[in-house]
C-alpha positions as CSV (number, residue, x, y, z in Angstrom):
1,M,-5.1,-15.3,-10.0
2,T,-2.4,-17.7,-9.0
3,E,-2.6,-20.4,-6.4
4,G,0.8,-21.2,-5.0
5,D,2.1,-22.2,-1.6
6,G,-1.5,-21.9,-0.2
7,M,-1.8,-18.2,-1.1
8,A,-4.1,-16.7,-3.7
9,T,-2.6,-13.7,-5.4
10,V,-4.1,-11.0,-7.7
11,E,-1.7,-8.6,-9.4
12,L,-2.9,-5.3,-10.9
13,L,-0.7,-3.1,-13.1
14,F,-2.0,0.3,-14.1
15,S,-0.7,3.4,-15.9
16,A,0.2,6.2,-13.5
17,L,-3.0,8.1,-14.1
18,P,-5.2,9.4,-11.3
19,E,-8.4,8.0,-12.9
20,H,-7.1,4.5,-12.4
21,V,-6.9,4.8,-8.6
22,R,-10.6,4.3,-8.3
23,T,-10.4,1.0,-10.2
24,A,-7.6,-0.2,-8.0
25,R,-9.7,0.6,-4.9
26,L,-12.7,-1.2,-6.2
27,V,-10.7,-4.3,-7.2
28,A,-8.9,-4.4,-3.8
29,A,-12.2,-4.1,-1.9
30,A,-13.8,-6.9,-4.0
31,V,-10.9,-9.2,-3.5
32,A,-10.7,-8.4,0.2
33,R,-14.4,-9.1,0.7
34,R,-14.0,-12.5,-1.0
35,A,-10.9,-13.2,1.1
36,G,-12.9,-12.8,4.3
37,V,-11.9,-9.3,5.5
38,D,-14.5,-7.9,7.9
39,E,-17.1,-5.7,6.2
40,A,-16.6,-3.1,8.9
41,V,-13.0,-2.3,7.7
42,L,-13.6,-2.3,4.0
43,D,-14.1,1.5,3.9
44,E,-10.8,1.9,5.7
45,L,-9.2,-0.6,3.3
46,R,-10.5,1.3,0.3
47,L,-9.3,4.7,1.7
48,A,-5.8,3.2,2.5
49,V,-5.5,1.7,-1.0
50,G,-6.6,4.9,-2.6
51,E,-4.0,6.9,-0.6
52,A,-1.2,4.4,-1.4
53,C,-2.1,4.3,-5.1
54,S,-2.5,8.1,-5.3
55,R,0.9,8.5,-3.7
56,A,2.5,6.1,-6.2
57,V,0.8,7.8,-9.2
58,G,2.0,11.2,-8.0
59,L,5.6,9.9,-7.6
60,H,5.5,8.4,-11.1
61,I,4.2,11.6,-12.6
62,S,6.6,13.9,-10.8
63,H,9.6,11.7,-11.6
64,E,8.4,11.0,-15.1
65,V,8.5,7.2,-14.5
66,P,7.0,5.4,-17.5
67,S,6.4,2.0,-15.8
68,P,3.0,1.1,-14.3
69,V,2.0,1.2,-10.7
70,R,1.8,-2.3,-9.1
71,V,-0.8,-3.5,-6.7
72,V,-0.5,-7.1,-5.4
73,L,-3.4,-8.6,-3.4
74,I,-2.3,-11.6,-1.4
75,E,-4.7,-13.8,0.5
76,D,-3.5,-16.5,2.9
77,E,-5.2,-18.4,5.7
78,K,-4.9,-15.7,8.4
79,K,-4.6,-12.3,6.6
80,F,-5.2,-10.4,3.5
81,S,-2.3,-8.2,2.3
82,I,-2.1,-5.4,-0.3
83,E,1.3,-4.3,-1.7
84,V,1.4,-1.0,-3.6
85,G,4.7,-0.5,-5.4
86,D,6.2,2.3,-7.4
87,D,9.4,2.6,-9.4
88,A,10.1,6.3,-8.5
89,P,13.4,7.1,-6.9
90,H,13.0,8.0,-3.2
91,A,15.5,10.1,-1.4
92,T,15.9,8.3,1.9
93,H,17.8,8.4,5.1
94,V,18.1,5.8,7.8
95,D,16.2,6.9,11.0
96,S,18.3,5.7,13.9
97,S,15.8,6.8,16.5
98,A,12.0,7.3,16.5
99,T,11.0,10.7,15.4
100,P,8.5,12.2,17.8
101,G,5.0,12.5,16.2
102,A,6.0,10.3,13.2
103,P,3.8,7.4,12.1
104,T,4.8,4.1,13.7
105,G,5.5,0.8,12.1
106,F,7.3,2.2,9.1
107,G,10.6,0.4,9.7
108,P,14.0,2.2,9.6
109,V,13.7,3.8,6.2
110,V,11.9,7.2,6.1
111,P,11.3,9.2,3.0
112,A,13.2,12.4,3.0
113,Q,11.5,15.8,2.5
114,D,13.8,17.0,-0.4
115,D,11.9,15.4,-3.3
116,G,9.7,18.4,-3.9
117,A,6.6,16.8,-2.4
118,D,6.3,19.5,0.3
119,G,5.4,16.9,2.9
120,E,2.5,15.4,0.8
121,D,4.4,12.0,0.9
122,D,4.5,12.0,4.7
123,M,0.9,13.2,4.9
124,G,-0.3,10.3,2.8
125,L,1.8,7.8,4.9
126,A,0.3,9.3,8.1
127,V,-3.2,8.8,6.7
128,I,-2.5,5.2,5.8
129,S,-1.0,4.5,9.2
130,G,-4.1,5.9,10.8
131,L,-6.3,3.6,8.8
132,V,-4.3,0.4,8.9
133,D,-2.8,-1.3,12.0
134,D,-0.3,-3.5,10.1
135,V,1.7,-1.3,7.7
136,E,5.2,-1.5,6.4
137,V,6.9,1.0,4.1
138,T,10.2,0.6,2.3
139,A,11.8,2.9,-0.2
140,D,15.1,3.5,-1.9
141,E,16.5,5.0,-5.1
142,H,14.8,2.2,-7.1
143,G,11.3,2.6,-5.9
144,G,9.0,2.1,-2.9
145,L,6.6,-0.4,-1.5
146,I,3.7,0.0,1.0
147,R,2.5,-3.3,2.4
148,M,-0.8,-3.3,4.4
149,S,-2.4,-6.3,6.0
150,W,-5.8,-7.0,7.6
151,P,-7.0,-10.2,9.4
152,T,-9.5,-12.4,7.7
153,T,-12.5,-14.2,9.1
154,A,-12.3,-16.9,6.4
155,A,-10.7,-19.5,8.7
156,A,-13.5,-18.9,11.3
157,V,-16.3,-19.1,8.8
158,L,-15.2,-22.5,7.4
159,P,-16.7,-25.6,9.1
């Protein structure tokens, strides 16, 4: 864990194997609890981290990417953020207008459907956006990143 600029950070790297997703979920939930994330949202947090990590693992396996999946847990005074990154190439296009029925809050880059995922990628992102209010997804030919944030109660608990 590093302490820099007032933020505590935990970084987890794991081989792209489905059995490591559970470990990532458990670590994320434990760090989130310590950071002051409300107990009531920890189940949603675990599910969202599981979806994001499973998506990254699947992309690494399907694209035969040898590098590990990255999970970064960032705690600051007002929020707790989780970043799940992959190194798989993403076919992307810039969405110039909102797509009806598409998950919101994903920014202008939307994964394309031509990567052989048969919509599984979009389904995972839809599940994540349903679980997390503050979500940002970026992707390009070098990899993707899902950033999710939750408010903390740590500031309110301190005297």
